[in-house]
N, C-alpha and C positions, 0 to 999 in steps of 0.2 A: 533585513527582511521585516523588519518592525511593522506591525499591524497587519501581517499577513498570516493567515493561520491554515493543513494535512495525518460421581463416578458412574460413565456411560459405557456399558459393555465393555468388550476387549477392545483394546486399540488396535486398529487396522495397521496398515502399512505405513512406510515414509517414503516420498520420493524425493530427492534432491537433483535440481536442474543447476548445469554450470559448475562442474566441479567434483561431483561425489558420485558412489554407486547407486543404484536402483534396486530396490527390494520390493515384491508385491505379493499381497494376498489375492487370490484368484478372485475377481469380480470387483475389484477397488479400482483397477487401473482406469476404469471408465471415469470414475469420480475424480481421480488425480489429473486426469487429461483434460476435464471439464474445468476444474478450478485452474490449471495453468493456461488454459485459453483464455479464462476470465481475467487473470494477471497480466497476460499478454494484451487482451483487449484495453484493461484500465491503462497502460502504459502507453500505448497506441493512442487514445483518447487525450491523455494529458498532452503528449507531443503534438496532437491536432489543435490543441487548444479548444476543445469540445466540451464544454461543462455536461452538456445533455447526455453524451455518451459515458463520460466519467461516472455520473450518477446513477446510469442505467447497472453499473457495476455492484450497487450497494441496495440493500433492503430498503424498502420504502417507509418500514415501521420498525421501530425498537433499534435505531441505528445508534451508535456510540462512539465518538471519536476522540480520542487523546493525540494532540498535534505535537510537534516540536516547537512550534512557535506560538505566542499569544494570538488569540485566548487559548488558555490552556486546553479547552473542551469544547465540543460540539454535541447537541444532543437533538437528534432527528435528522432526516432527511433534508428539510427545507433549510434548517441552519448550516449544515455541510454545504449544501448547493450554494449558498449567498458566498462561502468562503471561496469556492471554485469560481464563482464569476467575478469576484474581486482579483483574486491572482491572475486569472486569463485577462483582465483589463489592466492590470499592472504590468504584466509582460507579455504583450499581445504578439504571438509568433516569436518569442525568445525565451521559451521554456522548453527543456530536453530532460527526460528521464529514462534511464536505462536499469532495467530490473536485473538482479543476478542472483545467484544462489539462492533460489526458491526450494522451500522444502514444506512439505505438506503431509500432514496426517489427517486421515480420514476416520471417523468415530459415526457411522450410521448416517443420521441425516445432517450432522455437524462435522465441521473439520476446522484445524486451527493450521496456520503457517507463519513462516517469516521469510523475508527476503532482505536484501541491500538494494537501496536505490540510490544510484548516481546522479545527482542534479545539477543541471546548469541553467542558469538564469543570466539573461542581460539585460540591464535597466534601458530606459530609453536613451541616456547620454553614454551607452556604450559600456558601461562598467559592467563587468563579468564577475559572478559569483559561482562558485563550484562548491559542491556538499556531498558528503556521504550520509544517509539516512538509514537507520534500522527501522525496519516495518514488521509489525505482527499483524495477522489478519484472524479474525473468527470468521468462519463462513457457515451458512445455514443453507439446505436444500428447501428452497420455496416454489411450490408448483411446479416441480422437476428441473428448476434452474438453480445453481449455486449462486449464490449473493454474498456479498460482504455484509456483517452484522456488526462488527467491532473492529476497531482500527487504533493501534498504538503507534505512534511514530516518534522516534528519539534520535539524539546524538549523544555519542560518548562524550565523557566529560574529563579533562586532562586534571587529575587531582594535584598535580604539582601548581598549575597556575590557577585551577577553578574556573577554568572556562571551556566552553564547548570545543571539541576537536572535530571541525567539520571535514577535515579530510581523512579521516582516520580510515584505513583500509581493513584493519583486522582489530 
């Protein structure tokens, strides 16, 4: 994948999708549901290869992204949009992402969460690559809509080999 590159008040509740119990503070379920919908829309946009829809999930101002592949970071909406354009051009119709283990905590107009993404890519020559990514998001409610303002994507490292463990399931 070389050259491709993805104290405030009391803490409200945490919702975990795909595998764990759900606890809720009254009134916070709507925020959790909206953020879950945002994450599922992001996965669907990636699977559709639609950079415009992908970027509709991100704030147009103040966006910062640490990605798992070079370059290390993207500063701003336009910079990250260029990444998605390049990625979809490199893998047209051959990129699939499945998001699991979504956990979100809401604190007023901000929230943070993490999930696991199972990614499958197929190069034009038919070579397949599968990897597991760990993704953390910071969300902000902007004009009544939850958007991603910060993203950090990583791959676990096998300390015995000092190489990425792209198939790590835990």
